N, CA, C and O atoms as a Maestro MAE file, in Angstrom:
{
 s_m_m2io_version
 :::
 2.0.0
}

f_m_ct {
 s_m_title
 :::
 protein
 m_atom[340] {
  # First column is atom index #
  i_m_mmod_type
  r_m_x_coord
  r_m_y_coord
  r_m_z_coord
  i_m_residue_number
  s_m_chain_name
  s_m_pdb_residue_name
  s_m_pdb_atom_name
  i_m_atomic_number
  :::
  1 25 7.135 -1.191 11.997 1 A "MET " " N  " 7
  2 3 6.786 -2.459 11.637 1 A "MET " " CA " 6
  3 2 7.231 -2.807 10.038 1 A "MET " " C  " 6
  4 15 6.704 -2.164 9.130 1 A "MET " " O  " 8
  5 25 7.983 -3.600 9.820 2 A "SER " " N  " 7
  6 3 8.482 -3.940 8.353 2 A "SER " " CA " 6
  7 2 7.689 -5.577 8.313 2 A "SER " " C  " 6
  8 15 7.759 -6.531 9.089 2 A "SER " " O  " 8
  9 25 6.985 -5.370 7.108 3 A "LEU " " N  " 7
  10 3 6.289 -6.598 6.796 3 A "LEU " " CA " 6
  11 2 7.176 -7.592 5.904 3 A "LEU " " C  " 6
  12 15 7.781 -7.235 4.893 3 A "LEU " " O  " 8
  13 25 7.164 -8.970 6.460 4 A "SER " " N  " 7
  14 3 7.756 -9.912 5.586 4 A "SER " " CA " 6
  15 2 7.251 -10.116 4.200 4 A "SER " " C  " 6
  16 15 6.164 -9.634 3.880 4 A "SER " " O  " 8
  17 25 7.950 -10.781 3.379 5 A "PRO " " N  " 7
  18 3 7.346 -10.971 2.001 5 A "PRO " " CA " 6
  19 2 6.275 -12.228 2.096 5 A "PRO " " C  " 6
  20 15 5.586 -12.527 1.121 5 A "PRO " " O  " 8
  21 25 6.207 -12.824 3.150 6 A "GLU " " N  " 7
  22 3 5.012 -13.751 3.368 6 A "GLU " " CA " 6
  23 2 3.622 -12.917 3.588 6 A "GLU " " C  " 6
  24 15 2.514 -13.441 3.470 6 A "GLU " " O  " 8
  25 25 3.803 -11.764 3.872 7 A "VAL " " N  " 7
  26 3 2.550 -10.971 4.021 7 A "VAL " " CA " 6
  27 2 2.265 -9.982 2.808 7 A "VAL " " C  " 6
  28 15 1.208 -9.956 2.177 7 A "VAL " " O  " 8
  29 25 3.318 -9.213 2.591 8 A "LEU " " N  " 7
  30 3 3.222 -8.219 1.509 8 A "LEU " " CA " 6
  31 2 4.490 -8.053 0.664 8 A "LEU " " C  " 6
  32 15 5.595 -7.879 1.178 8 A "LEU " " O  " 8
  33 25 4.270 -8.118 -0.721 9 A "GLN " " N  " 7
  34 3 5.337 -7.878 -1.543 9 A "GLN " " CA " 6
  35 2 5.276 -6.778 -2.426 9 A "GLN " " C  " 6
  36 15 4.286 -6.631 -3.143 9 A "GLN " " O  " 8
  37 25 6.310 -5.918 -2.456 10 A "LEU " " N  " 7
  38 3 6.304 -4.620 -3.242 10 A "LEU " " CA " 6
  39 2 7.433 -4.823 -4.203 10 A "LEU " " C  " 6
  40 15 8.527 -5.310 -3.918 10 A "LEU " " O  " 8
  41 25 7.058 -4.413 -5.322 11 A "THR " " N  " 7
  42 3 7.944 -4.452 -6.591 11 A "THR " " CA " 6
  43 2 7.768 -3.240 -7.199 11 A "THR " " C  " 6
  44 15 6.611 -2.846 -7.348 11 A "THR " " O  " 8
  45 25 8.903 -2.408 -7.673 12 A "TYR " " N  " 7
  46 3 8.657 -1.378 -8.483 12 A "TYR " " CA " 6
  47 2 9.178 -1.748 -9.833 12 A "TYR " " C  " 6
  48 15 10.203 -2.399 -10.036 12 A "TYR " " O  " 8
  49 25 8.365 -1.265 -10.736 13 A "ARG " " N  " 7
  50 3 8.661 -1.687 -12.402 13 A "ARG " " CA " 6
  51 2 9.217 -0.369 -13.007 13 A "ARG " " C  " 6
  52 15 8.428 0.349 -13.622 13 A "ARG " " O  " 8
  53 25 10.419 -0.025 -12.888 14 A "PRO " " N  " 7
  54 3 10.806 1.280 -13.534 14 A "PRO " " CA " 6
  55 2 10.415 1.241 -15.144 14 A "PRO " " C  " 6
  56 15 10.119 2.307 -15.683 14 A "PRO " " O  " 8
  57 25 10.413 0.132 -15.835 15 A "ASP " " N  " 7
  58 3 10.003 0.131 -17.211 15 A "ASP " " CA " 6
  59 2 8.523 0.703 -17.427 15 A "ASP " " C  " 6
  60 15 8.271 1.436 -18.383 15 A "ASP " " O  " 8
  61 25 7.677 0.372 -16.600 16 A "LEU " " N  " 7
  62 3 6.139 0.957 -16.525 16 A "LEU " " CA " 6
  63 2 6.024 2.101 -15.573 16 A "LEU " " C  " 6
  64 15 5.030 2.827 -15.614 16 A "LEU " " O  " 8
  65 25 6.921 2.285 -14.779 17 A "ASP " " N  " 7
  66 3 6.624 3.260 -13.576 17 A "ASP " " CA " 6
  67 2 5.444 3.031 -12.882 17 A "ASP " " C  " 6
  68 15 4.588 3.888 -12.662 17 A "ASP " " O  " 8
  69 25 5.396 1.662 -12.479 18 A "VAL " " N  " 7
  70 3 4.362 1.078 -11.690 18 A "VAL " " CA " 6
  71 2 4.655 0.377 -10.354 18 A "VAL " " C  " 6
  72 15 5.377 -0.616 -10.431 18 A "VAL " " O  " 8
  73 25 4.232 0.718 -9.214 19 A "LEU " " N  " 7
  74 3 4.446 0.056 -8.152 19 A "LEU " " CA " 6
  75 2 3.520 -1.010 -7.853 19 A "LEU " " C  " 6
  76 15 2.327 -0.752 -7.694 19 A "LEU " " O  " 8
  77 25 3.975 -2.202 -7.762 20 A "VAL " " N  " 7
  78 3 3.046 -3.496 -7.611 20 A "VAL " " CA " 6
  79 2 3.147 -4.056 -6.219 20 A "VAL " " C  " 6
  80 15 4.204 -4.446 -5.723 20 A "VAL " " O  " 8
  81 25 1.988 -4.069 -5.630 21 A "SER " " N  " 7
  82 3 2.024 -4.692 -4.286 21 A "SER " " CA " 6
  83 2 1.023 -5.907 -4.332 21 A "SER " " C  " 6
  84 15 0.002 -5.964 -5.016 21 A "SER " " O  " 8
  85 25 1.483 -6.814 -3.522 22 A "ARG " " N  " 7
  86 3 0.804 -8.229 -3.529 22 A "ARG " " CA " 6
  87 2 0.540 -8.714 -2.108 22 A "ARG " " C  " 6
  88 15 1.422 -9.239 -1.428 22 A "ARG " " O  " 8
  89 25 -0.602 -8.536 -1.720 23 A "TRP " " N  " 7
  90 3 -0.925 -9.268 -0.193 23 A "TRP " " CA " 6
  91 2 -0.823 -10.710 -0.572 23 A "TRP " " C  " 6
  92 15 -1.292 -11.193 -1.602 23 A "TRP " " O  " 8
  93 25 -0.225 -11.293 0.273 24 A "MET " " N  " 7
  94 3 0.118 -12.661 0.228 24 A "MET " " CA " 6
  95 2 -0.859 -13.604 1.074 24 A "MET " " C  " 6
  96 15 -0.989 -14.812 0.872 24 A "MET " " O  " 8
  97 25 -1.495 -12.895 2.008 25 A "ARG " " N  " 7
  98 3 -2.466 -13.536 2.800 25 A "ARG " " CA " 6
  99 2 -3.315 -12.388 3.533 25 A "ARG " " C  " 6
  100 15 -2.979 -11.207 3.449 25 A "ARG " " O  " 8
  101 25 -4.405 -12.800 4.234 26 A "GLN " " N  " 7
  102 3 -5.020 -11.707 4.992 26 A "GLN " " CA " 6
  103 2 -4.418 -11.191 6.053 26 A "GLN " " C  " 6
  104 15 -4.094 -11.907 7.000 26 A "GLN " " O  " 8
  105 25 -4.155 -9.663 6.021 27 A "PRO " " N  " 7
  106 3 -3.278 -9.215 6.995 27 A "PRO " " CA " 6
  107 2 -4.157 -8.880 8.347 27 A "PRO " " C  " 6
  108 15 -5.374 -8.705 8.287 27 A "PRO " " O  " 8
  109 25 -3.528 -8.820 9.374 28 A "THR " " N  " 7
  110 3 -3.946 -8.149 10.638 28 A "THR " " CA " 6
  111 2 -4.393 -6.905 10.282 28 A "THR " " C  " 6
  112 15 -4.191 -6.514 9.132 28 A "THR " " O  " 8
  113 25 -5.082 -6.080 11.238 29 A "ALA " " N  " 7
  114 3 -5.338 -4.645 11.091 29 A "ALA " " CA " 6
  115 2 -3.828 -3.868 11.425 29 A "ALA " " C  " 6
  116 15 -3.727 -2.705 11.034 29 A "ALA " " O  " 8
  117 25 -2.904 -4.360 11.989 30 A "GLU " " N  " 7
  118 3 -1.754 -3.721 12.229 30 A "GLU " " CA " 6
  119 2 -0.879 -3.959 10.978 30 A "GLU " " C  " 6
  120 15 -0.112 -3.076 10.592 30 A "GLU " " O  " 8
  121 25 -0.988 -5.153 10.337 31 A "GLU " " N  " 7
  122 3 -0.147 -5.276 9.050 31 A "GLU " " CA " 6
  123 2 -0.699 -4.657 7.990 31 A "GLU " " C  " 6
  124 15 0.046 -4.300 7.078 31 A "GLU " " O  " 8
  125 25 -2.062 -4.422 7.916 32 A "LEU " " N  " 7
  126 3 -2.633 -3.631 6.941 32 A "LEU " " CA " 6
  127 2 -2.014 -2.324 6.826 32 A "LEU " " C  " 6
  128 15 -1.483 -1.919 5.792 32 A "LEU " " O  " 8
  129 25 -2.112 -1.518 8.167 33 A "GLN " " N  " 7
  130 3 -1.605 -0.276 8.191 33 A "GLN " " CA " 6
  131 2 -0.110 -0.126 7.815 33 A "GLN " " C  " 6
  132 15 0.305 0.748 7.054 33 A "GLN " " O  " 8
  133 25 0.643 -1.040 8.408 34 A "ALA " " N  " 7
  134 3 2.053 -1.143 8.121 34 A "ALA " " CA " 6
  135 2 2.326 -1.215 6.610 34 A "ALA " " C  " 6
  136 15 3.186 -0.503 6.091 34 A "ALA " " O  " 8
  137 25 1.616 -2.044 5.948 35 A "GLY " " N  " 7
  138 3 1.616 -2.432 4.466 35 A "GLY " " CA " 6
  139 2 1.324 -1.116 3.700 35 A "GLY " " C  " 6
  140 15 2.001 -0.794 2.723 35 A "GLY " " O  " 8
  141 25 0.469 -0.489 4.091 36 A "TYR " " N  " 7
  142 3 0.145 0.695 3.218 36 A "TYR " " CA " 6
  143 2 1.188 1.888 3.430 36 A "TYR " " C  " 6
  144 15 1.476 2.676 2.528 36 A "TYR " " O  " 8
  145 25 1.745 1.937 4.772 37 A "GLU " " N  " 7
  146 3 2.801 2.727 5.020 37 A "GLU " " CA " 6
  147 2 4.072 2.409 4.105 37 A "GLU " " C  " 6
  148 15 4.680 3.260 3.456 37 A "GLU " " O  " 8
  149 25 4.392 0.970 4.160 38 A "GLU " " N  " 7
  150 3 5.484 0.657 3.225 38 A "GLU " " CA " 6
  151 2 5.300 0.911 1.644 38 A "GLU " " C  " 6
  152 15 6.217 1.158 0.860 38 A "GLU " " O  " 8
  153 25 3.838 0.795 1.311 39 A "LEU " " N  " 7
  154 3 3.615 1.151 0.033 39 A "LEU " " CA " 6
  155 2 3.811 2.563 -0.298 39 A "LEU " " C  " 6
  156 15 4.333 2.956 -1.341 39 A "LEU " " O  " 8
  157 25 3.335 3.354 0.707 40 A "LEU " " N  " 7
  158 3 3.532 4.966 0.459 40 A "LEU " " CA " 6
  159 2 4.979 5.197 0.349 40 A "LEU " " C  " 6
  160 15 5.369 5.804 -0.649 40 A "LEU " " O  " 8
  161 25 5.847 4.798 1.238 41 A "ASN " " N  " 7
  162 3 7.304 5.066 1.342 41 A "ASN " " CA " 6
  163 2 7.946 4.607 0.181 41 A "ASN " " C  " 6
  164 15 8.871 5.286 -0.264 41 A "ASN " " O  " 8
  165 25 7.593 3.504 -0.423 42 A "ALA " " N  " 7
  166 3 8.101 2.999 -1.687 42 A "ALA " " CA " 6
  167 2 7.738 3.779 -2.818 42 A "ALA " " C  " 6
  168 15 8.539 4.021 -3.721 42 A "ALA " " O  " 8
  169 25 6.412 4.233 -2.803 43 A "ALA " " N  " 7
  170 3 6.123 5.166 -3.864 43 A "ALA " " CA " 6
  171 2 6.781 6.638 -3.904 43 A "ALA " " C  " 6
  172 15 7.134 7.263 -4.904 43 A "ALA " " O  " 8
  173 25 6.846 6.999 -2.645 44 A "ALA " " N  " 7
  174 3 7.547 8.414 -2.546 44 A "ALA " " CA " 6
  175 2 9.002 8.237 -2.928 44 A "ALA " " C  " 6
  176 15 9.559 9.146 -3.544 44 A "ALA " " O  " 8
  177 25 9.651 7.144 -2.610 45 A "ARG " " N  " 7
  178 3 11.029 7.062 -2.980 45 A "ARG " " CA " 6
  179 2 11.268 7.045 -4.376 45 A "ARG " " C  " 6
  180 15 12.311 7.533 -4.812 45 A "ARG " " O  " 8
  181 25 10.258 6.442 -5.274 46 A "HIS " " N  " 7
  182 3 10.299 6.453 -6.711 46 A "HIS " " CA " 6
  183 2 9.679 7.358 -7.342 46 A "HIS " " C  " 6
  184 15 9.698 7.452 -8.569 46 A "HIS " " O  " 8
  185 25 8.970 8.236 -6.461 47 A "GLN " " N  " 7
  186 3 7.894 9.184 -7.158 47 A "GLN " " CA " 6
  187 2 7.021 8.562 -8.112 47 A "GLN " " C  " 6
  188 15 6.817 9.005 -9.242 47 A "GLN " " O  " 8
  189 25 6.506 7.517 -7.624 48 A "CYS " " N  " 7
  190 3 5.483 6.756 -8.522 48 A "CYS " " CA " 6
  191 2 4.026 6.934 -8.169 48 A "CYS " " C  " 6
  192 15 3.640 6.593 -7.051 48 A "CYS " " O  " 8
  193 25 3.247 7.416 -9.000 49 A "HIS " " N  " 7
  194 3 1.996 7.665 -8.894 49 A "HIS " " CA " 6
  195 2 0.851 6.634 -9.402 49 A "HIS " " C  " 6
  196 15 -0.371 6.757 -9.312 49 A "HIS " " O  " 8
  197 25 1.555 5.661 -9.918 50 A "THR " " N  " 7
  198 3 0.745 4.407 -10.481 50 A "THR " " CA " 6
  199 2 1.055 3.186 -9.621 50 A "THR " " C  " 6
  200 15 2.193 2.735 -9.493 50 A "THR " " O  " 8
  201 25 -0.058 2.671 -9.029 51 A "TRP " " N  " 7
  202 3 0.002 1.372 -8.203 51 A "TRP " " CA " 6
  203 2 -0.786 0.447 -8.596 51 A "TRP " " C  " 6
  204 15 -1.893 0.698 -9.074 51 A "TRP " " O  " 8
  205 25 -0.332 -0.713 -8.452 52 A "LEU " " N  " 7
  206 3 -1.339 -1.975 -8.798 52 A "LEU " " CA " 6
  207 2 -1.365 -2.641 -7.343 52 A "LEU " " C  " 6
  208 15 -0.292 -2.996 -6.855 52 A "LEU " " O  " 8
  209 25 -2.357 -2.791 -6.757 53 A "ILE " " N  " 7
  210 3 -2.612 -3.336 -5.517 53 A "ILE " " CA " 6
  211 2 -3.382 -4.775 -5.720 53 A "ILE " " C  " 6
  212 15 -4.607 -4.803 -5.840 53 A "ILE " " O  " 8
  213 25 -2.714 -5.767 -5.745 54 A "ASP " " N  " 7
  214 3 -3.253 -7.151 -5.879 54 A "ASP " " CA " 6
  215 2 -3.879 -7.703 -4.546 54 A "ASP " " C  " 6
  216 15 -3.144 -8.025 -3.613 54 A "ASP " " O  " 8
  217 25 -4.872 -7.779 -4.491 55 A "ALA " " N  " 7
  218 3 -5.509 -8.160 -3.001 55 A "ALA " " CA " 6
  219 2 -6.294 -9.503 -3.111 55 A "ALA " " C  " 6
  220 15 -7.065 -9.881 -2.229 55 A "ALA " " O  " 8
  221 25 -6.045 -10.192 -4.252 56 A "ARG " " N  " 7
  222 3 -6.713 -11.502 -4.340 56 A "ARG " " CA " 6
  223 2 -6.667 -12.440 -3.317 56 A "ARG " " C  " 6
  224 15 -7.667 -13.125 -3.102 56 A "ARG " " O  " 8
  225 25 -5.644 -12.577 -2.644 57 A "ARG " " N  " 7
  226 3 -5.490 -13.362 -1.447 57 A "ARG " " CA " 6
  227 2 -5.908 -12.998 -0.128 57 A "ARG " " C  " 6
  228 15 -5.736 -13.723 0.852 57 A "ARG " " O  " 8
  229 25 -6.486 -11.815 -0.098 58 A "ARG " " N  " 7
  230 3 -7.147 -11.322 1.005 58 A "ARG " " CA " 6
  231 2 -8.448 -11.738 1.070 58 A "ARG " " C  " 6
  232 15 -9.148 -11.722 0.057 58 A "ARG " " O  " 8
  233 25 -8.949 -12.185 2.348 59 A "ALA " " N  " 7
  234 3 -10.194 -12.592 2.576 59 A "ALA " " CA " 6
  235 2 -11.413 -11.500 2.362 59 A "ALA " " C  " 6
  236 15 -12.514 -11.739 1.865 59 A "ALA " " O  " 8
  237 25 -10.926 -10.238 2.867 60 A "ASP " " N  " 7
  238 3 -11.917 -9.201 2.826 60 A "ASP " " CA " 6
  239 2 -11.102 -7.923 2.730 60 A "ASP " " C  " 6
  240 15 -9.873 -7.985 2.688 60 A "ASP " " O  " 8
  241 25 -11.752 -6.763 2.692 61 A "SER " " N  " 7
  242 3 -10.949 -5.578 2.619 61 A "SER " " CA " 6
  243 2 -10.838 -4.808 3.899 61 A "SER " " C  " 6
  244 15 -10.674 -3.588 3.910 61 A "SER " " O  " 8
  245 25 -10.943 -5.638 5.116 62 A "ASN " " N  " 7
  246 3 -10.819 -4.817 6.213 62 A "ASN " " CA " 6
  247 2 -11.599 -3.698 6.408 62 A "ASN " " C  " 6
  248 15 -11.050 -2.624 6.655 62 A "ASN " " O  " 8
  249 25 -13.068 -3.810 6.318 63 A "LYS " " N  " 7
  250 3 -13.927 -2.645 6.334 63 A "LYS " " CA " 6
  251 2 -13.775 -1.839 7.645 63 A "LYS " " C  " 6
  252 15 -14.085 -0.647 7.661 63 A "LYS " " O  " 8
  253 25 -13.335 -2.426 8.672 64 A "ASP " " N  " 7
  254 3 -13.144 -1.615 10.033 64 A "ASP " " CA " 6
  255 2 -11.818 -0.743 9.889 64 A "ASP " " C  " 6
  256 15 -11.555 0.116 10.731 64 A "ASP " " O  " 8
  257 25 -11.035 -0.976 8.852 65 A "ARG " " N  " 7
  258 3 -10.072 0.019 8.634 65 A "ARG " " CA " 6
  259 2 -10.240 1.161 7.744 65 A "ARG " " C  " 6
  260 15 -9.385 2.024 7.542 65 A "ARG " " O  " 8
  261 25 -11.550 1.097 7.160 66 A "THR " " N  " 7
  262 3 -11.861 2.311 6.323 66 A "THR " " CA " 6
  263 2 -11.644 3.659 7.046 66 A "THR " " C  " 6
  264 15 -10.927 4.501 6.506 66 A "THR " " O  " 8
  265 25 -12.233 3.909 8.253 67 A "PRO " " N  " 7
  266 3 -11.767 5.229 8.892 67 A "PRO " " CA " 6
  267 2 -10.298 5.629 8.941 67 A "PRO " " C  " 6
  268 15 -9.902 6.756 8.646 67 A "PRO " " O  " 8
  269 25 -9.487 4.581 9.352 68 A "TRP " " N  " 7
  270 3 -7.996 4.862 9.151 68 A "TRP " " CA " 6
  271 2 -7.565 5.277 7.841 68 A "TRP " " C  " 6
  272 15 -6.831 6.255 7.703 68 A "TRP " " O  " 8
  273 25 -8.015 4.531 6.791 69 A "MET " " N  " 7
  274 3 -7.658 5.013 5.505 69 A "MET " " CA " 6
  275 2 -8.191 6.442 5.333 69 A "MET " " C  " 6
  276 15 -7.322 7.309 5.250 69 A "MET " " O  " 8
  277 25 -9.445 6.827 5.265 70 A "VAL " " N  " 7
  278 3 -9.859 8.013 5.092 70 A "VAL " " CA " 6
  279 2 -9.434 9.205 5.956 70 A "VAL " " C  " 6
  280 15 -9.349 10.317 5.435 70 A "VAL " " O  " 8
  281 25 -9.182 9.034 7.166 71 A "GLU " " N  " 7
  282 3 -8.693 9.976 8.158 71 A "GLU " " CA " 6
  283 2 -7.260 10.114 8.210 71 A "GLU " " C  " 6
  284 15 -6.741 11.176 8.554 71 A "GLU " " O  " 8
  285 25 -6.581 9.079 7.881 72 A "TYR " " N  " 7
  286 3 -5.078 9.164 8.148 72 A "TYR " " CA " 6
  287 2 -4.308 9.031 6.792 72 A "TYR " " C  " 6
  288 15 -3.493 9.838 6.345 72 A "TYR " " O  " 8
  289 25 -4.683 7.968 6.277 73 A "PHE " " N  " 7
  290 3 -3.677 7.467 5.076 73 A "PHE " " CA " 6
  291 2 -3.820 8.401 3.968 73 A "PHE " " C  " 6
  292 15 -2.862 9.053 3.550 73 A "PHE " " O  " 8
  293 25 -5.092 8.488 3.442 74 A "PHE " " N  " 7
  294 3 -5.288 9.435 2.393 74 A "PHE " " CA " 6
  295 2 -4.780 10.896 2.344 74 A "PHE " " C  " 6
  296 15 -4.272 11.364 1.326 74 A "PHE " " O  " 8
  297 25 -4.941 11.601 3.506 75 A "PRO " " N  " 7
  298 3 -4.428 12.863 3.741 75 A "PRO " " CA " 6
  299 2 -2.925 12.678 3.791 75 A "PRO " " C  " 6
  300 15 -2.287 13.654 3.397 75 A "PRO " " O  " 8
  301 25 -2.225 11.621 4.195 76 A "LYS " " N  " 7
  302 3 -0.776 11.568 4.281 76 A "LYS " " CA " 6
  303 2 -0.316 11.284 2.906 76 A "LYS " " C  " 6
  304 15 0.746 11.770 2.515 76 A "LYS " " O  " 8
  305 25 -1.019 10.551 2.164 77 A "LEU " " N  " 7
  306 3 -0.682 10.121 0.917 77 A "LEU " " CA " 6
  307 2 -0.739 11.482 -0.124 77 A "LEU " " C  " 6
  308 15 0.113 11.634 -0.999 77 A "LEU " " O  " 8
  309 25 -1.678 12.290 0.057 78 A "ALA " " N  " 7
  310 3 -1.856 13.638 -0.561 78 A "ALA " " CA " 6
  311 2 -0.606 14.458 -0.443 78 A "ALA " " C  " 6
  312 15 -0.007 14.934 -1.407 78 A "ALA " " O  " 8
  313 25 -0.263 14.584 0.807 79 A "GLN " " N  " 7
  314 3 0.996 15.344 1.156 79 A "GLN " " CA " 6
  315 2 2.036 14.790 0.663 79 A "GLN " " C  " 6
  316 15 2.851 15.650 0.328 79 A "GLN " " O  " 8
  317 25 2.440 13.569 0.432 80 A "ARG " " N  " 7
  318 3 3.816 12.976 0.145 80 A "ARG " " CA " 6
  319 2 3.808 12.889 -1.346 80 A "ARG " " C  " 6
  320 15 4.860 13.143 -1.932 80 A "ARG " " O  " 8
  321 25 2.745 12.560 -2.028 81 A "LEU " " N  " 7
  322 3 2.587 12.340 -3.466 81 A "LEU " " CA " 6
  323 2 1.532 13.351 -3.993 81 A "LEU " " C  " 6
  324 15 0.401 12.922 -4.223 81 A "LEU " " O  " 8
  325 25 1.803 14.588 -4.190 82 A "PRO " " N  " 7
  326 3 0.872 15.414 -4.736 82 A "PRO " " CA " 6
  327 2 0.360 14.947 -6.227 82 A "PRO " " C  " 6
  328 15 1.160 14.439 -7.013 82 A "PRO " " O  " 8
  329 25 -0.866 15.128 -6.532 83 A "GLY " " N  " 7
  330 3 -1.385 14.763 -7.686 83 A "GLY " " CA " 6
  331 2 -2.179 13.647 -7.765 83 A "GLY " " C  " 6
  332 15 -2.560 13.186 -6.690 83 A "GLY " " O  " 8
  333 25 -2.587 12.995 -8.971 84 A "THR " " N  " 7
  334 3 -3.282 11.715 -8.962 84 A "THR " " CA " 6
  335 2 -2.532 10.522 -8.705 84 A "THR " " C  " 6
  336 15 -1.457 10.380 -9.288 84 A "THR " " O  " 8
  337 25 -2.971 9.594 -7.869 85 A "VAL " " N  " 7
  338 3 -2.274 8.430 -7.521 85 A "VAL " " CA " 6
  339 2 -3.113 7.260 -7.945 85 A "VAL " " C  " 6
  340 15 -2.716 6.111 -7.747 85 A "VAL " " O  " 8
  :::
 }
 m_bond[339] {
  # First column is bond index #
  i_m_from
  i_m_to
  i_m_order
  :::
  1 1 2 1
  2 2 3 1
  3 3 4 2
  4 3 5 1
  5 5 6 1
  6 6 7 1
  7 7 8 2
  8 7 9 1
  9 9 10 1
  10 10 11 1
  11 11 12 2
  12 11 13 1
  13 13 14 1
  14 14 15 1
  15 15 16 2
  16 15 17 1
  17 17 18 1
  18 18 19 1
  19 19 20 2
  20 19 21 1
  21 21 22 1
  22 22 23 1
  23 23 24 2
  24 23 25 1
  25 25 26 1
  26 26 27 1
  27 27 28 2
  28 27 29 1
  29 29 30 1
  30 30 31 1
  31 31 32 2
  32 31 33 1
  33 33 34 1
  34 34 35 1
  35 35 36 2
  36 35 37 1
  37 37 38 1
  38 38 39 1
  39 39 40 2
  40 39 41 1
  41 41 42 1
  42 42 43 1
  43 43 44 2
  44 43 45 1
  45 45 46 1
  46 46 47 1
  47 47 48 2
  48 47 49 1
  49 49 50 1
  50 50 51 1
  51 51 52 2
  52 51 53 1
  53 53 54 1
  54 54 55 1
  55 55 56 2
  56 55 57 1
  57 57 58 1
  58 58 59 1
  59 59 60 2
  60 59 61 1
  61 61 62 1
  62 62 63 1
  63 63 64 2
  64 63 65 1
  65 65 66 1
  66 66 67 1
  67 67 68 2
  68 67 69 1
  69 69 70 1
  70 70 71 1
  71 71 72 2
  72 71 73 1
  73 73 74 1
  74 74 75 1
  75 75 76 2
  76 75 77 1
  77 77 78 1
  78 78 79 1
  79 79 80 2
  80 79 81 1
  81 81 82 1
  82 82 83 1
  83 83 84 2
  84 83 85 1
  85 85 86 1
  86 86 87 1
  87 87 88 2
  88 87 89 1
  89 89 90 1
  90 90 91 1
  91 91 92 2
  92 91 93 1
  93 93 94 1
  94 94 95 1
  95 95 96 2
  96 95 97 1
  97 97 98 1
  98 98 99 1
  99 99 100 2
  100 99 101 1
  101 101 102 1
  102 102 103 1
  103 103 104 2
  104 103 105 1
  105 105 106 1
  106 106 107 1
  107 107 108 2
  108 107 109 1
  109 109 110 1
  110 110 111 1
  111 111 112 2
  112 111 113 1
  113 113 114 1
  114 114 115 1
  115 115 116 2
  116 115 117 1
  117 117 118 1
  118 118 119 1
  119 119 120 2
  120 119 121 1
  121 121 122 1
  122 122 123 1
  123 123 124 2
  124 123 125 1
  125 125 126 1
  126 126 127 1
  127 127 128 2
  128 127 129 1
  129 129 130 1
  130 130 131 1
  131 131 132 2
  132 131 133 1
  133 133 134 1
  134 134 135 1
  135 135 136 2
  136 135 137 1
  137 137 138 1
  138 138 139 1
  139 139 140 2
  140 139 141 1
  141 141 142 1
  142 142 143 1
  143 143 144 2
  144 143 145 1
  145 145 146 1
  146 146 147 1
  147 147 148 2
  148 147 149 1
  149 149 150 1
  150 150 151 1
  151 151 152 2
  152 151 153 1
  153 153 154 1
  154 154 155 1
  155 155 156 2
  156 155 157 1
  157 157 158 1
  158 158 159 1
  159 159 160 2
  160 159 161 1
  161 161 162 1
  162 162 163 1
  163 163 164 2
  164 163 165 1
  165 165 166 1
  166 166 167 1
  167 167 168 2
  168 167 169 1
  169 169 170 1
  170 170 171 1
  171 171 172 2
  172 171 173 1
  173 173 174 1
  174 174 175 1
  175 175 176 2
  176 175 177 1
  177 177 178 1
  178 178 179 1
  179 179 180 2
  180 179 181 1
  181 181 182 1
  182 182 183 1
  183 183 184 2
  184 183 185 1
  185 185 186 1
  186 186 187 1
  187 187 188 2
  188 187 189 1
  189 189 190 1
  190 190 191 1
  191 191 192 2
  192 191 193 1
  193 193 194 1
  194 194 195 1
  195 195 196 2
  196 195 197 1
  197 197 198 1
  198 198 199 1
  199 199 200 2
  200 199 201 1
  201 201 202 1
  202 202 203 1
  203 203 204 2
  204 203 205 1
  205 205 206 1
  206 206 207 1
  207 207 208 2
  208 207 209 1
  209 209 210 1
  210 210 211 1
  211 211 212 2
  212 211 213 1
  213 213 214 1
  214 214 215 1
  215 215 216 2
  216 215 217 1
  217 217 218 1
  218 218 219 1
  219 219 220 2
  220 219 221 1
  221 221 222 1
  222 222 223 1
  223 223 224 2
  224 223 225 1
  225 225 226 1
  226 226 227 1
  227 227 228 2
  228 227 229 1
  229 229 230 1
  230 230 231 1
  231 231 232 2
  232 231 233 1
  233 233 234 1
  234 234 235 1
  235 235 236 2
  236 235 237 1
  237 237 238 1
  238 238 239 1
  239 239 240 2
  240 239 241 1
  241 241 242 1
  242 242 243 1
  243 243 244 2
  244 243 245 1
  245 245 246 1
  246 246 247 1
  247 247 248 2
  248 247 249 1
  249 249 250 1
  250 250 251 1
  251 251 252 2
  252 251 253 1
  253 253 254 1
  254 254 255 1
  255 255 256 2
  256 255 257 1
  257 257 258 1
  258 258 259 1
  259 259 260 2
  260 259 261 1
  261 261 262 1
  262 262 263 1
  263 263 264 2
  264 263 265 1
  265 265 266 1
  266 266 267 1
  267 267 268 2
  268 267 269 1
  269 269 270 1
  270 270 271 1
  271 271 272 2
  272 271 273 1
  273 273 274 1
  274 274 275 1
  275 275 276 2
  276 275 277 1
  277 277 278 1
  278 278 279 1
  279 279 280 2
  280 279 281 1
  281 281 282 1
  282 282 283 1
  283 283 284 2
  284 283 285 1
  285 285 286 1
  286 286 287 1
  287 287 288 2
  288 287 289 1
  289 289 290 1
  290 290 291 1
  291 291 292 2
  292 291 293 1
  293 293 294 1
  294 294 295 1
  295 295 296 2
  296 295 297 1
  297 297 298 1
  298 298 299 1
  299 299 300 2
  300 299 301 1
  301 301 302 1
  302 302 303 1
  303 303 304 2
  304 303 305 1
  305 305 306 1
  306 306 307 1
  307 307 308 2
  308 307 309 1
  309 309 310 1
  310 310 311 1
  311 311 312 2
  312 311 313 1
  313 313 314 1
  314 314 315 1
  315 315 316 2
  316 315 317 1
  317 317 318 1
  318 318 319 1
  319 319 320 2
  320 319 321 1
  321 321 322 1
  322 322 323 1
  323 323 324 2
  324 323 325 1
  325 325 326 1
  326 326 327 1
  327 327 328 2
  328 327 329 1
  329 329 330 1
  330 330 331 1
  331 331 332 2
  332 331 333 1
  333 333 334 1
  334 334 335 1
  335 335 336 2
  336 335 337 1
  337 337 338 1
  338 338 339 1
  339 339 340 2
  :::
 }
}
């Protein structure tokens, strides 16, 4: 699933070596997972370890997605971008 810019905007700033992600609205659980996959893909493509995640437009942090983040996303992140992110 590729997210539209109405859900998530990703911008790589090569001058700062920062990947900026902006959630434009509250995502569904599927959109949240797809968004973090897109974020990881962009970070790996640019070998960028510094991320700015702007979640001000999200109503909550999708606490029910915490197990997915801990059990799936963070281990995948560590494999694709070794070091501190």
